[in-house]
N, C-alpha and C positions, 0 to 999 in steps of 0.2 A: 240389179243383176241377179239373174236366175240361175240356179244350179243346173248342171246337166241332168239327165234322166237317172234315177237311181242305180246305183252300182254296187251290188251286194258283193261280199268277200268272206271266205272261210278260212278260219285258222285251227289248227290243232297242235299238240306238244311235238316237239322235235328236240334235236340235239342244242348244244350250248351256243351262245352268241361269242363271237371272238374277233377281234381286230380293232382297227382305229376308224373313226368317223367323224363327221362335222355335223353340226345343227345348223340350220337357217338362221340367218340375223334376228336379233331380237325384235319382237314384234312390236312391243311398247316404245323402244327407242326408233324404229323405223319410221312410224306414224309421226312422231314428234320431229325427227329429222326433216322430213319432207314439209311439215307444217312450218316450223321456225325458219327453214330455208326459203319457203314461200313468202315470208314476211320480210326477209332481209332485203337490202340494196345490194345488188350484185349476184355473182354466181357461186353457189355452193357445190361442194363435191361430196358425193356419199358412197362409201365403200361398203360392201357386205350387206345391202340393204336386203330385207327379206321380200321376196318376189311372189308371195302368197296373194291371193284374191283380196283379203282385208286391206293390205297395205295398197294394192293396186287400185282399190276403190278410193283411197285417201289421195292418191297422186291424181285420178281422173277429176275428181272433186276441185282440186287446187287448181288443175288445168282450166276447168270451167269458170273459175273465178280470177283468171289472169296470169298465173304464174306460168312460166315456161319449163317444162321437166322432159328430159331427154335421157334416155338409157343407151349408152354406148356399148358396142360389141363386146368390150372388155368386162362388162358388168358394172363398170362405173356409172353412176347416175349424176346429172348435174342439174341443178335447180337455180333458174334466174327468178329472183323474187320481185314482188310489187311493192315492197316497203310495208309497215305497218300503217294501216288506214288505207291502203291502195288495192284492197279486194274489189273486184268488179261485179256486177249484178250478172249471175249465171242465165242463161237463155232458157234453161228448163230445168225440171226438178233434178236434185242429185240423188242418184241411186246408191244407197249404202250397203247394198246386197247384204251381207250377214254380220256387219261390222258394228258393234256397238262402241267401240273405241272412236272409230271415224266419226259416228254420228254425235256423240257427246261432246268430244273436242271440237269438232267443227262448228257445233252450235255455239260454243263459246267464242271462237273467233268471229263468227258472223254478227254475234250479239252487239258488238261495239262499232260495226260498220254500218252506214246507210244504205244498206242492201235488204232485199227480201229473198229468202231462200225457202225452197219446200224440199223436205227429206223424206224419201220414200225407202222401203227396203223389202227383203224377201218376208216370207211368212214367220220365220222364227224371229228375226229382228222386230218386226211389227207387233210381236207379243210382249216385247221387253219394256218395262217402264222408263219414261224419260222425265217423270215428275222431279226427281230428285236434281236434275239439271235446269229444268224450267224455273223452278223456285229462285235459286239465286240470280240467274240471268234476268228474270222478271224484275227483282229488286233493282238490278242495274238499269233498268229502263227498256228492255227488249219486249217487244210484243209478240207473244208466242201463241199460236192456236194450234192444239193438239187434237188427235182423235180420242174418243172417249177412254177413259183410264190413263191419259198423259202419254199416249203411244203414237207410233208413226201410222200413217203419213202425219206430218206436222209442218207448220210454216212458222219461220222466225223472221220478224221484221225487225232488224237491228236498228240501233240509234246511236247518233253521233252529235255531240258528246254522250257516252254513257255516265252513269253515276257510280262513283268507286264506293264500295261496300266493305264492311268487315263481317265476314260470314264463318261461323261455326259448323263443320261438317256434322251433320246428324248421324250418318254412317260413315265407316271407313271406306272411302272410294277415291283412289287416285285419279279417275276419269273426271269426277265431280270437281275436285281440287283443281285439275288442270283445265277444265272448262273455265273455271273464275279466273284463273290466272291468265288464260288466253284472252279473255274478254278485258281483263285489267291492261292488257299491252296497249290497247287504243284508247284508254279511259283517263281523262285528266286526273292527277292526284295519286293517291296511293291505294291499291286494292289489298285486302288483307283476307287470308284464309287461316282459320285455325284449325288443325286436326288434332282431336283428343287422343287419336290412335295412328300412330305413323304409318303412312302408306308409301308404295314405291316413289323414289324422288327423282325419277329420270327427268321431269320437267324442269324441277329446280336446277339441277346440274346443267342441263343443255341450255336453258334460258341463260344462265350466267355466261356459258361459253359462248353464246351469240351476242353477248354485251349488254343484255338487260340488266337494270339496277334491281336486284332482288336480294333480300335478306332472309335468314331463317334463325329465328330464336326460340329457345326453350322456355316456356311460361308455365304457369300453375295449371291453365287450361290445356296445354299440350303445344304442339309445335306451331308457331305463328310464322306464316310466310307472308312477306310483303312485297308488293311489285309496283314500281313506278311506272306509270302510263306514259303515253305518248314516246313510246320508246323508238330508238332507232338501232336495228339489229343488224349486225355485221356479218357477211358470209363467212362460212366455216368450211374446213375439210374434216368430214367425220368418218371414223370407222365404226361401224356396227358390231359390237361382239356377238356371239353365238347366244340364243334364247335359251334361258335356263329352263323355261317351260317345256320347250321341246326336248330338251336334254333329259327332262324328267322320266319320259316314258323308257328310255333306254336305261336310265340308272336303276329303274325298277325291274326292267326286262332281265338284266344282267344279275341283279340281285337275287332273283327268284328262280332262274333256270340254272340247274347244277352244272358246273364247269365252265361258266361264262367269264370272260374277262375282256373288258371293254374299255378302250380309251376315247373319251368324249373330248375332242380338242375345242379350245377357243370357247369356253362358256363364261358368259358375264355372271359374275358372283356378287353384285350389288347386295348388300346385307337386306335390303328391303325385298329380295326375290328368293332368298335361299332357305326359306321355312322348310320345303320338302326335303331338302338334304340334311338339314338339322333333324327332321322327324326320323328319316331312314336310319341316321346314325344311332338315334335313340334305340331304333328297333335292332340294332346290331349290324347294320348294312356295312360291307367293306367298301367304302369310298375315299379316296386320298387325292388331294391336290398336287398337281405337278406344275412346275414352270409357272408360278403366280407372277402377274405382271399387271400393268395398267394400259388399257387400250381406250382412247377417246374419252379421258376422264372417269371409266369405269374400271372397277377391279375385274380381272379375267384370269382363268386357269384352266388347264387341262384337268380333266376328272377321269381318274381310273377306277372303274367299278369292277369287282369280283364277286361271285356267288357267295352269299353267306346266309347261315339259318336266321330268319327273323323272329323276333318275339314280339308280342303283343304290349303296347302302350296305351296310357291315356294321353291323346295328343294334346299339349297345351293349347288353350283357346287363343293365347296371345300370339301364336304363330300364324293365326288366320290371315291376317292382311299380307305376310310375306308368303304364302302359299296357295291363295284363294283358287287359282287356276289350276293347281296340282291335287286338290283333293280327289278328283275321279282317279287318277292313277295311284294315289296313296290308299285308296280303298282296296285297289287291287293287290298292293303289297300286302295289306292288313290280311285279306282273304288267304294269304299263304303262311301268315305268322303263326307262332304258336301262343294260343291264348286268344282272348277277347279284347279286341282293339275298340276303344270309344274316341270318337273324333266329333267334338261339338263346338259350338261358337261360331259356326259358319252359316248364318242366316242368308248372307249374300249369295250362296249357291242356288237359292230358289228362283234367282232373277238373272241368270246367265243365259247362254244360248238356249239351253233347256233348263228346267228344274232339275239341276245335277243331283240333288239328294233322292229325289223320287226316281228319277232316271236310272242311277246307279243301283238303287236298292232293288229295282225291278229287275235289272240286268243281271246283277250278281245273284240273285234269288233265283233266277231262271237257269243259271249254270251250277247251282247246288250248294251256294253259300248261304250260311245262316246269318240273317240280317235282323236287326231291330232299328226301326226308322224313328228319329226324333225331329221336331221342327227346325232344329239347327245342326243336324249331323246324321250320323250312323254309329251304331255298334255291330262290330264285325267279328265273328268266330272264326277264326283261322283254321287251316287243315294242317298246320304244323309241317308245311313243306311238302306234303302228299299232293299229287295232281288233283285238280277240281273235276268234278263229273262232267261239266260242258254239256253238249248236245242240245243247243238251243239257239233260235234266232234272236238276235238282239236288236231292239229299237232305238236307234241312236239319236232320234229327234233332230236329225239336223245339225247335230253338235259335234264338232271336230274331236273335241277333247274324249267325248264319251266314245267316239269310234276308235280313237287309237287307245284309250284304256282298255277297252273289251278286246281289242286286237291282241294286246299283251296278254290279257287273261286267257285267251284262246291258246297261246304258247304253252300253258301249262295245264291243258285240259285234256281229259281221256277221249272225250269225243268231240267232234268238231263244233267250233263256235262260230256262227255266221252273223256278220253285221249287215244289217238290212241296206245300209247305204254308206259307203266310204267316201262319195265324192266330196263332202264338205271338208275332208281332210286337206283339201288343197287350199283352205284359207289361211291356214299357217305353217304347214309343213308338206309342201308339193312332193318331196322325195322321200317321204316317211317308209312307203313300202319298199321303194329300191334299196333305202339304207338297211331296213330290216332283212331283206333277202341277202344282201351282201355279207352281213354280220353272221347269218345263219349258214353261210357257205353253200 
């Protein structure tokens, strides 16, 4: 999947953001809902699915392997699955576009099926390492041939039966954990994953909901997740909550733009995803939960965010797994805080859609923010609430979160901040700019 021609857009400071908004469905949950439904026997119903490019890539790949996936005019998606073990050989390479989640999780699915699949992607995805997934899936018996550096294009020759393993994650990664669990679904016996540092647990919650035999135990080594293979998944009706990673941009924007008061409805607040909101509250942000409830097995609430002066903090490194996608927008919040914020322990940012540490360091420096770069994060000297100088064009590196984060930075800049290409925003938040315009009045 190729992105459209570069689409630059400029941003500059203006009045407060006010009103109520919704964010798209959670991207992580949307990917998993489609995949698990495709492995169930029968028809599942999904409401609130994120219809961004990344998730549509997953849907297209599952169709190519035999699942029937239909979107109805009312926005409800129906998935008729093939059953665990029933994936079919696709007739051509699967184009993953920019989606690392699609790639890594689908590699896990394919690994324990007797099919061969070639994965390709765009320039950004093709630069991302897949070795961390290749290693455990190879231990299970899959034959994986990758491009130099363990990158795309790559070919997975699945094996059936695969070999159950006990695998300790060398890095905190929900994608690697999920890939191994997905391979374990069609593997005889019990496949185990040990995560020394807890990561987002959407796979575990949803697999249980679909009827898989899965247990989670706390051990001296960390969380032990065990899944019994040759599972029979049952179709489900799923309601996808709003994506906290998408809500993060507006939570920060409302916090740093004077006079703002925004209600973000229906935000998923799984504790493994809320590190950004915890960090913002530590900085003095005014964020309150309204109407807390449970939707589809996930905690959900409406978030009311009002402008508040922010102060610098040392961001606790143990928050990293629960806010790994939100560091770019946290860096923007830090740029407006009083004092020097230090955020470290986030090595994973180096291997996202872009090197998010280097890319954000360059972007913030270009608009007048004082930055110190480390191998695992940044130190940011904030403006104390004063507007940033701005007046630069930002290289977003085809990274949707960089583009959205720097768009928010432009809202508190004296001179225009131009993003070189905002087209990748469609991968996760197609209505981002329309929502921003509506709140700005």
